[in-house]
TIROLUM-136516 format. One record per residue: residue number from 1; chain; x, y, z of N, C-alpha, C, CB in turn. Coordinates in nm, 4 decimals. Glycine has a CB too. Example, Ala and Ser with C-alpha at 12.3 -4.5 7.8 and 13.67 -1.06 7.14 Angstrom:
DRENRO   i ch       nu       nv       nw      cau      cav      caw       cu       cv       cw      cbu      cbv      cbw
DRENRO   1  A   1.3190  -0.5690   0.7800   1.2300  -0.4500   0.7800   1.3200  -0.3300   0.7800   1.1308  -0.4473   0.9046
DRENRO   2  A   1.2850  -0.2250   0.7080   1.3670  -0.1060   0.7140   1.2900   0.0030   0.7870   1.4084  -0.0598   0.5725
// end
This chain:
DRENRO   i ch       nu       nv       nw      cau      cav      caw       cu       cv       cw      cbu      cbv      cbw
DRENRO   1  A  10.1349   7.9801   9.2178  10.1853   8.0639   9.3247  10.3138   8.1370   9.2816  10.2110   7.9792   9.4501
DRENRO   2  A  10.4031   8.0670   9.2148  10.5276   8.1272   9.1673  10.4986   8.2427   9.0714  10.6157   8.0214   9.0982
DRENRO   3  A  10.4155   8.2170   8.9722  10.3834   8.3188   8.8719  10.3145   8.4377   8.9373  10.2941   8.2598   8.7609
DRENRO   4  A  10.2190   8.4099   9.0250  10.1478   8.5182   9.0935  10.2445   8.6089   9.1688  10.0439   8.4608   9.1904
DRENRO   5  A  10.3393   8.5480   9.2387  10.4361   8.6276   9.3149  10.5276   8.7081   9.2231  10.5198   8.5370   9.4051
DRENRO   6  A  10.5680   8.6496   9.1118  10.6554   8.7217   9.0190  10.5832   8.8442   8.9627  10.7014   8.6287   8.9039
DRENRO   7  A  10.4580   8.8252   8.9244  10.3780   8.9377   8.8745  10.3627   9.0426   8.9836  10.2387   8.8895   8.8260
DRENRO   8  A  10.3311   8.9984   9.1040  10.3116   9.0906   9.2164  10.4383   9.1706   9.2453  10.2689   9.0134   9.3418
DRENRO   9  A  10.5534   9.1077   9.2420  10.6796   9.1786   9.2695  10.7021   9.2893   9.1667  10.7995   9.0797   9.2686
DRENRO  10  A  10.6764   9.2584   9.0410  10.6942   9.3603   8.9364  10.5910   9.4713   8.9533  10.6823   9.2969   8.7950
DRENRO  11  A  10.4663   9.4344   8.9800  10.3621   9.5356   8.9994  10.3931   9.6257   9.1186  10.2261   9.4685   9.0189
DRENRO  12  A  10.4462   9.5683   9.2261  10.4844   9.6489   9.3435  10.5924   9.7499   9.3059  10.5344   9.5578   9.4588
DRENRO  13  A  10.6878   9.7070   9.2272  10.7940   9.7963   9.1818  10.7353   9.9069   9.0940  10.9025   9.7175   9.1045
DRENRO  14  A  10.6421   9.8708   9.0078  10.5763   9.9700   8.9227  10.4958  10.0694   9.0062  10.4848   9.9007   8.8207
DRENRO  15  A  10.4358  10.0234   9.1143  10.3591  10.1150   9.2004  10.4483  10.2205   9.2659  10.2852  10.0360   9.3087
DRENRO  16  A  10.5776  10.1948   9.2690  10.6746  10.2938   9.3191  10.7236  10.3825   9.2043  10.7953  10.2228   9.3877
DRENRO  17  A  10.6616  10.3658   9.0867  10.6899  10.4455   8.9673  10.8269  10.4166   8.9055  10.6807  10.5915   9.0012
DRENRO  18  A  10.8675  10.2895   8.9149  10.9928  10.2471   8.8530  10.9687  10.1323   8.7564  11.0945  10.2058   8.9599
DRENRO  19  A  11.0481  10.1324   8.6488  11.0555  10.0189   8.5567  11.1798   9.9401   8.5948  11.0599  10.0655   8.4051
DRENRO  20  A  11.1727   9.8089   8.5884  11.2894   9.7269   8.6211  11.3868   9.7244   8.5035  11.2464   9.5832   8.6586
DRENRO  21  A  11.3383   9.6940   8.3862  11.4107   9.6945   8.2588  11.5142   9.5834   8.2433  11.4783   9.8252   8.2419
DRENRO  22  A  11.5152   9.4859   8.3357  11.6035   9.3699   8.3174  11.5406   9.2462   8.3814  11.7441   9.3971   8.3784
DRENRO  23  A  11.4152   9.2223   8.3446  11.3448   9.1046   8.3953  11.4047   8.9816   8.3280  11.1899   9.1142   8.3688
DRENRO  24  A  11.4574   8.8910   8.4093  11.5164   8.7657   8.3610  11.5208   8.6678   8.4777  11.6603   8.7889   8.3008
DRENRO  25  A  11.5375   8.5392   8.4500  11.5362   8.4399   8.5588  11.6360   8.4699   8.6700  11.5650   8.3031   8.5029
DRENRO  26  A  11.7535   8.5184   8.6338  11.8582   8.5460   8.7332  11.8169   8.6509   8.8356  11.9842   8.5914   8.6637
DRENRO  27  A  11.7171   8.7321   8.8032  11.6776   8.8410   8.8920  11.5576   8.8079   8.9807  11.6466   8.9626   8.8107
DRENRO  28  A  11.5235   8.6809   8.9877  11.4223   8.6327   9.0823  11.4892   8.5322   9.1746  11.2991   8.5683   9.0080
DRENRO  29  A  11.4717   8.5511   9.3025  11.5292   8.4598   9.4012  11.4192   8.4017   9.4881  11.6340   8.5317   9.4883
DRENRO  30  A  11.4423   8.2807   9.5366  11.3520   8.2168   9.6322  11.4146   8.2360   9.7694  11.3288   8.0631   9.5992
DRENRO  31  A  11.3323   8.2780   9.8657  11.3818   8.3002  10.0012  11.4240   8.1712  10.0696  11.2763   8.3691  10.0838
DRENRO  32  A  11.4818   8.1862  10.1872  11.5222   8.0704  10.2669  11.4560   8.0774  10.4039  11.6767   8.0639  10.2812
DRENRO  33  A  11.4592   7.9659  10.4728  11.4015   7.9526  10.6069  11.2562   7.9970  10.6084  11.4821   8.0340  10.7084
DRENRO  34  A  11.2210   8.0935  10.6924  11.0798   8.1336  10.7021  11.0285   8.1999  10.5742  11.0610   8.2288  10.8195
DRENRO  35  A  11.1182   8.2431  10.4883  11.0800   8.3060  10.3611  11.0917   8.2103  10.2427  11.1662   8.4285  10.3359
DRENRO  36  A  11.0979   8.0811  10.2698  11.1228   7.9832  10.1629  11.0092   7.9713  10.0616  11.1481   7.8484  10.2235
DRENRO  37  A  10.8959   8.0313  10.0903  10.7853   8.0301   9.9940  10.7706   8.1655   9.9237  10.6538   7.9932  10.0647
DRENRO  38  A  10.8637   8.2554   9.9476  10.8567   8.3895   9.8892  10.9544   8.4040   9.7733  10.8855   8.4957   9.9956
DRENRO  39  A  10.9106   8.4807   9.6741  10.9933   8.5161   9.5591  11.0376   8.6610   9.5772  10.9156   8.4963   9.4233
DRENRO  40  A  11.1634   8.6873   9.5482  11.2183   8.8220   9.5592  11.2693   8.8670   9.4231  11.3317   8.8274   9.6648
DRENRO  41  A  11.2481   8.9947   9.3925  11.2988   9.0565   9.2701  11.4244   9.1345   9.3073  11.1905   9.1501   9.2026
DRENRO  42  A  11.5321   9.1142   9.2322  11.6589   9.1807   9.2637  11.7153   9.2521   9.1410  11.7611   9.0789   9.3171
DRENRO  43  A  11.8294   9.3155   9.1605  11.9095   9.3808   9.0571  11.8352   9.4968   8.9915  11.9504   9.2798   8.9514
DRENRO  44  A  11.8432   9.6100   9.0563  11.7740   9.7292   9.0087  11.8689   9.8265   8.9380  11.7054   9.7991   9.1251
DRENRO  45  A  11.9810   9.7736   8.8903  12.0828   9.8566   8.8266  12.0375   9.9254   8.6987  12.2013   9.7740   8.7968
DRENRO  46  A  11.9414   9.8670   8.6282  11.8907   9.9276   8.5044  11.7542   9.9935   8.5244  11.8811   9.8220   8.3944
DRENRO  47  A  11.7077   9.9973   8.6491  11.5753  10.0536   8.6782  11.5708  10.2017   8.6402  11.5401  10.0356   8.8283
DRENRO  48  A  11.4500  10.2457   8.6071  11.4312  10.3851   8.5664  11.2958  10.4338   8.6154  11.4425  10.4005   8.4121
DRENRO  49  A  11.2950  10.5531   8.6702  11.1701  10.6150   8.7148  11.0889  10.6511   8.5900  11.1974  10.7424   8.8047
DRENRO  50  A  10.9600  10.6155   8.5912  10.8789  10.6459   8.4723  10.7768  10.7560   8.4971  10.8073  10.5211   8.4253
DRENRO  51  A  10.7732  10.8081   8.6204  10.6767  10.9132   8.6511  10.7422  11.0140   8.7437  10.5478  10.8546   8.7154
DRENRO  52  A  10.7286  11.1413   8.7103  10.7829  11.2494   8.7923  10.6690  11.3113   8.8721  10.8546  11.3571   8.7045
DRENRO  53  A  10.6736  11.2946   9.0047  10.5671  11.3472   9.0916  10.5606  11.4999   9.0897  10.5880  11.2990   9.2346
DRENRO  54  A  10.6765  11.5627   9.0857  10.6777  11.7094   9.0888  10.6085  11.7673   8.9659  10.8218  11.7618   9.0975
DRENRO  55  A  10.6343  11.7067   8.8519  10.5767  11.7570   8.7267  10.4460  11.6880   8.6902  10.6757  11.7397   8.6139
DRENRO  56  A  10.4118  11.5825   8.7648  10.2926  11.5017   8.7348  10.2954  11.4562   8.5888  10.1626  11.5823   8.7637
DRENRO  57  A  10.4082  11.3950   8.5527  10.4284  11.3623   8.4118  10.4995  11.2277   8.3963  10.5091  11.4731   8.3424
DRENRO  58  A  10.4494  11.1479   8.3021  10.5157  11.0233   8.2630  10.6354  11.0560   8.1744  10.4168  10.9277   8.1891
DRENRO  59  A  10.7304  10.9606   8.1674  10.8393  10.9797   8.0718  10.7782  10.9833   7.9317  10.9477  10.8657   8.0841
DRENRO  60  A  10.8402  11.0569   7.8456  10.7882  11.0747   7.7100  10.8124  10.9512   7.6245  10.8519  11.1966   7.6444
DRENRO  61  A  10.7251  10.9336   7.5273  10.7449  10.8306   7.4258  10.8651  10.8718   7.3416  10.6164  10.8112   7.3368
DRENRO  62  A  10.9573  10.7784   7.3228  11.0753  10.8070   7.2406  11.1072  10.6855   7.1560  11.1975  10.8462   7.3285
DRENRO  63  A  11.1676  10.7119   7.0428  11.2190  10.6053   6.9566  11.3696  10.6243   6.9433  11.1490  10.6062   6.8155
DRENRO  64  A  11.4365  10.5220   6.8924  11.5803  10.5311   6.8724  11.6615  10.5060   6.9983  11.6144  10.6649   6.8183
DRENRO  65  A  11.5989  10.4455   7.0996  11.6695  10.4140   7.2247  11.7559  10.2901   7.2045  11.5689  10.3917   7.3419
DRENRO  66  A  11.8699  10.2849   7.2734  11.9506  10.1626   7.2654  11.8884  10.0553   7.3529  12.0974  10.1893   7.3084
DRENRO  67  A  11.9201   9.9322   7.3182  11.8636   9.8186   7.3898  11.9144   9.8186   7.5337  11.8994   9.6854   7.3190
DRENRO  68  A  11.8209   9.8157   7.6275  11.8532   9.8071   7.7697  11.7879   9.6813   7.8228  11.8053   9.9344   7.8487
DRENRO  69  A  11.8667   9.5940   7.8829  11.8149   9.4688   7.9355  11.8851   9.3509   7.8708  11.6641   9.4593   7.9136
DRENRO  70  A  11.8318   9.2338   7.8945  11.8882   9.1101   7.8412  11.8122   9.0732   7.7140  11.8811   8.9944   7.9466
DRENRO  71  A  11.8787   9.0747   7.5979  11.8105   9.0554   7.4695  11.7200   8.9328   7.4632  11.9118   9.0456   7.3614
DRENRO  72  A  11.7575   8.8252   7.5279  11.6764   8.7032   7.5253  11.5360   8.7289   7.5814  11.7458   8.5914   7.6055
DRENRO  73  A  11.5234   8.8217   7.6764  11.3960   8.8406   7.7460  11.3278   8.9746   7.7192  11.4179   8.8265   7.8920
DRENRO  74  A  11.3984   9.0733   7.6651  11.3350   9.2046   7.6476  11.2188   9.1976   7.5489  11.4380   9.3076   7.5997
DRENRO  75  A  11.1310   9.2939   7.5599  11.0136   9.3008   7.4726  11.0533   9.3355   7.3294  10.9135   9.4043   7.5257
DRENRO  76  A  10.9608   9.3116   7.2402  10.9817   9.3483   7.0998  11.0008   9.4993   7.0877  10.8622   9.3017   7.0123
DRENRO  77  A  10.9205   9.5769   7.1587  10.9333   9.7236   7.1542  11.0721   9.7696   7.1964  10.8283   9.7889   7.2439
DRENRO  78  A  11.1273   9.7031   7.2962  11.2623   9.7378   7.3415  11.3628   9.7106   7.2303  11.3000   9.6582   7.4691
DRENRO  79  A  11.3491   9.5970   7.1624  11.4357   9.5671   7.0477  11.4226   9.6750   6.9406  11.4012   9.4288   6.9882
DRENRO  80  A  11.3027   9.7274   6.9239  11.2771   9.8269   6.8192  11.3207   9.9675   6.8591  11.1301   9.8279   6.7843
DRENRO  81  A  11.3744   9.9822   6.9803  11.4271  10.1114   7.0237  11.3249  10.2053   7.0825  11.4918  10.1779   6.9109
DRENRO  82  A  11.2108  10.1522   7.1233  11.1056  10.2355   7.1820  11.1278  10.2454   7.3328  10.9641  10.1775   7.1507
DRENRO  83  A  11.1079  10.3652   7.3872  11.1222  10.3871   7.5324  11.0410  10.2827   7.6076  11.0763  10.5308   7.5726
DRENRO  84  A  11.1018  10.2224   7.7082  11.0352  10.1145   7.7809  10.9247  10.1666   7.8723  11.1366  10.0366   7.8625
DRENRO  85  A  10.8278  10.0780   7.8947  10.7141  10.1077   7.9816  10.6885   9.9861   8.0705  10.5864  10.1443   7.8979
DRENRO  86  A  10.5886   9.9967   8.1554  10.5524   9.8838   8.2423  10.5194   9.7602   8.1591  10.4323   9.9206   8.3322
DRENRO  87  A  10.4558   9.7807   8.0468  10.4181   9.6702   7.9584  10.5405   9.5884   7.9158  10.3453   9.7241   7.8345
DRENRO  88  A  10.6523   9.6551   7.8963  10.7740   9.5855   7.8532  10.8285   9.4940   7.9625  10.8809   9.6865   7.8123
DRENRO  89  A  10.8211   9.5378   8.0884  10.8591   9.4492   8.1996  10.7706   9.3254   8.2006  10.8489   9.5234   8.3353
DRENRO  90  A  10.6414   9.3444   8.1766  10.5479   9.2319   8.1820  10.5667   9.1374   8.0627  10.4033   9.2837   8.1856
DRENRO  91  A  10.5994   9.1915   7.9463  10.6284   9.1055   7.8309  10.7560   9.0248   7.8563  10.6428   9.1903   7.7013
DRENRO  92  A  10.8555   9.0893   7.9145  10.9790   9.0176   7.9489  10.9489   8.9034   8.0457  11.0831   9.1143   8.0108
DRENRO  93  A  10.8597   8.9275   8.1414  10.8211   8.8213   8.2348  10.7565   8.7051   8.1600  10.7246   8.8759   8.3422
DRENRO  94  A  10.6766   8.7341   8.0596  10.6146   8.6268   7.9804  10.7222   8.5386   7.9180  10.5229   8.6856   7.8699
DRENRO  95  A  10.8273   8.5991   7.8638  10.9359   8.5204   7.8050  11.0079   8.4376   7.9116  11.0360   8.6126   7.7333
DRENRO  96  A  11.0225   8.4940   8.0313  11.0831   8.4191   8.1427  10.9977   8.2972   8.1759  11.0991   8.5097   8.2684
DRENRO  97  A  10.8673   8.3159   8.1825  10.7771   8.2058   8.2175  10.7764   8.0980   8.1091  10.6346   8.2586   8.2398
DRENRO  98  A  10.7815   8.1397   7.9849  10.7895   8.0425   7.8748  10.9209   7.9652   7.8851  10.7784   8.1139   7.7359
DRENRO  99  A  11.0275   8.0354   7.9160  11.1573   7.9700   7.9353  11.1503   7.8682   8.0497  11.2668   8.0751   7.9641
DRENRO 100  A  11.0883   7.9068   8.1608  11.0742   7.8147   8.2741  10.9960   7.6895   8.2342  11.0044   7.8850   8.3919
DRENRO 101  A  10.8927   7.7066   8.1537  10.8079   7.5941   8.1142  10.8707   7.5056   8.0070  10.6759   7.6454   8.0651
DRENRO 102  A  10.9395   7.5670   7.9115  10.9945   7.4936   7.7983  11.1414   7.4551   7.8178  10.9801   7.5758   7.6729
DRENRO 103  A  11.2101   7.5331   7.8997  11.3532   7.5090   7.9191  11.4399   7.5773   7.8157  11.3808   7.3623   7.9168
DRENRO 104  A  11.3762   7.6405   7.7196  11.4474   7.7116   7.6133  11.3509   7.8107   7.5480  11.5056   7.6114   7.5071
DRENRO 105  A  11.4052   7.9025   7.4723  11.3249   7.9953   7.3926  11.3667   7.9783   7.2469  11.3433   8.1447   7.4407
DRENRO 106  A  11.2749   8.0005   7.1528  11.3063   7.9773   7.0109  11.4265   8.0574   6.9603  11.1862   8.0110   6.9269
DRENRO 107  A  11.4563   8.1695   7.0224  11.5651   8.2553   6.9756  11.6951   8.2332   7.0527  11.5240   8.4002   6.9864
DRENRO 108  A  11.6998   8.1331   7.1373  11.8245   8.1001   7.2062  11.9226   8.0363   7.1092  11.7981   8.0061   7.3252
DRENRO 109  A  12.0488   8.0684   7.1242  12.1523   8.0052   7.0433  12.1703   8.0631   6.9047  12.1229   7.8628   7.0308
DRENRO 110  A  12.1054   8.1749   6.8770  12.1205   8.2386   6.7456  12.2640   8.2891   6.7311  12.0182   8.3561   6.7276
DRENRO 111  A  12.3225   8.2621   6.6169  12.4597   8.3055   6.5873  12.4555   8.4219   6.4890  12.5447   8.1880   6.5295
DRENRO 112  A  12.5492   8.5133   6.5063  12.5611   8.6274   6.4156  12.7042   8.6791   6.4216  12.4592   8.7403   6.4523
DRENRO 113  A  12.7367   8.7648   6.3269  12.8716   8.8206   6.3172  12.9032   8.9099   6.4370  12.8870   8.9001   6.1871
DRENRO 114  A  12.8027   8.9860   6.4809  12.8238   9.0762   6.5944  12.6959   9.0853   6.6776  12.8674   9.2174   6.5457
DRENRO 115  A  12.7051   9.1550   6.7894  12.5902   9.1654   6.8804  12.4712   9.2325   6.8140  12.6290   9.2426   7.0058
DRENRO 116  A  12.4972   9.3400   6.7412  12.3871   9.4122   6.6773  12.3070   9.3205   6.5858  12.4405   9.5316   6.5980
DRENRO 117  A  12.3766   9.2424   6.5034  12.3070   9.1506   6.4130  12.2360   9.0398   6.4905  12.4058   9.0896   6.3127
DRENRO 118  A  12.2973   8.9943   6.5975  12.2335   8.8918   6.6800  12.1036   8.9457   6.7394  12.3288   8.8446   6.7923
DRENRO 119  A  12.1087   9.0672   6.7923  11.9890   9.1276   6.8518  11.8807   9.1495   6.7467  12.0241   9.2608   6.9196
DRENRO 120  A  11.9209   9.1871   6.6253  11.8245   9.2042   6.5159  11.7579   9.0711   6.4811  11.8941   9.2628   6.3912
DRENRO 121  A  11.8372   8.9648   6.4763  11.7818   8.8319   6.4462  11.6860   8.7859   6.5559  11.8952   8.7290   6.4293
DRENRO 122  A  11.7217   8.8120   6.6809  11.6330   8.7766   6.7923  11.5012   8.8518   6.7777  11.6996   8.8090   6.9294
DRENRO 123  A  11.5095   8.9809   6.7485  11.3891   9.0626   6.7315  11.3034   9.0105   6.6166  11.4270   9.2094   6.7065
DRENRO 124  A  11.3654   8.9798   6.5042  11.2912   8.9281   6.3884  11.2174   8.7996   6.4234  11.3862   8.9033   6.2702
DRENRO 125  A  11.2832   8.7122   6.4971  11.2193   8.5863   6.5360  11.1053   8.6109   6.6342  11.3222   8.4907   6.5977
DRENRO 126  A  11.1262   8.7001   6.7304  11.0187   8.7326   6.8252  10.8971   8.7877   6.7510  11.0679   8.8349   6.9305
DRENRO 127  A  10.9216   8.8706   6.6487  10.8107   8.9300   6.5742  10.7431   8.8298   6.4818  10.8597   9.0484   6.4936
DRENRO 128  A  10.8168   8.7305   6.4349  10.7603   8.6379   6.3366  10.6835   8.5217   6.3994  10.8702   8.5834   6.2499
DRENRO 129  A  10.7176   8.4841   6.5195  10.6516   8.3693   6.5822  10.5170   8.4130   6.6397  10.7414   8.3074   6.6937
DRENRO 130  A  10.4151   8.3340   6.6157  10.2827   8.3696   6.6675  10.2748   8.3351   6.8161  10.1705   8.2963   6.5884
DRENRO 131  A  10.1884   8.4050   6.8852  10.1670   8.3767   7.0276  10.1164   8.2341   7.0443  10.0667   8.4776   7.0900
DRENRO 132  A  10.0325   8.1890   6.9516   9.9814   8.0516   6.9565  10.0959   7.9512   6.9512   9.8834   8.0262   6.8405
DRENRO 133  A  10.1902   7.9711   6.8604  10.3052   7.8805   6.8504  10.3981   7.8928   6.9706  10.3832   7.9084   6.7224
DRENRO 134  A  10.4186   8.0153   7.0155  10.5069   8.0381   7.1296  10.4540   7.9701   7.2556  10.5239   8.1878   7.1542
DRENRO 135  A  10.3227   7.9684   7.2693  10.2589   7.9131   7.3897  10.1998   7.7741   7.3673  10.1500   8.0066   7.4375
DRENRO 136  A  10.2347   7.7098   7.2585  10.1804   7.5761   7.2278  10.2088   7.4790   7.3420  10.2405   7.5217   7.0957
DRENRO 137  A  10.1040   7.4088   7.3834  10.1173   7.3105   7.4898  10.1008   7.3674   7.6293  10.2489   7.2450   7.4798
DRENRO 138  A  10.0869   7.4981   7.6415  10.0685   7.5615   7.7720   9.9203   7.5839   7.7981  10.1456   7.6954   7.7796
DRENRO 139  A   9.8874   7.6156   7.9207   9.7486   7.6497   7.9514   9.7134   7.7789   7.8770   9.7266   7.6658   8.1064
DRENRO 140  A   9.5855   7.7972   7.8437   9.5434   7.9141   7.7644   9.5788   8.0485   7.8288   9.3944   7.9083   7.7417
DRENRO 141  A   9.5998   8.0488   7.9598   9.6319   8.1737   8.0294   9.7624   8.2366   7.9792   9.6416   8.1485   8.1794
DRENRO 142  A   9.8551   8.1534   7.9343   9.9807   8.2074   7.8821   9.9552   8.2957   7.7607  10.0773   8.0937   7.8454
DRENRO 143  A   9.8783   8.2452   7.6658   9.8477   8.3235   7.5453   9.7660   8.4470   7.5812   9.7713   8.2374   7.4424
DRENRO 144  A   9.6724   8.4314   7.6738   9.5924   8.5471   7.7172   9.6827   8.6546   7.7766   9.4852   8.5040   7.8207
DRENRO 145  A   9.7777   8.6143   7.8573   9.8713   8.7080   7.9201   9.9495   8.7849   7.8134   9.9686   8.6329   8.0142
DRENRO 146  A   9.9992   8.7146   7.7130  10.0777   8.7806   7.6082   9.9926   8.8695   7.5184  10.1486   8.6769   7.5239
DRENRO 147  A   9.8672   8.8323   7.4999   9.7785   8.9159   7.4186   9.7416   9.0405   7.4955   9.6515   8.8388   7.3774
// end
């Protein structure tokens, strides 16, 4: 139920033609009282419109973009400087779910001289670890989701 709601919240945001671009545990809240079974998505400060209705056009593919979001959870493409898409929000959610299940991510605690090098090391580790290893011990749906 938790995972379904998290996916639904992101999909609802995407249906409004926006990317969240900062999917992380801190940006999901559980309601209180009558809403205690509901999950809420918050913090739209990095959100970006990905479709222009007037022009009937998606944002263009671009490279060389600076990292936007929380490095621990952003997609590999985001680390590589590629313009973010809906897929990147969903990949970030996968990392959040793995974090919830494992309590840690393989790239947590990486040390480096500066932020740029730290982000590069995180990206290298994300690219080098197989989905099978990343999802080891989880139900097969986790690996299917990431694939």
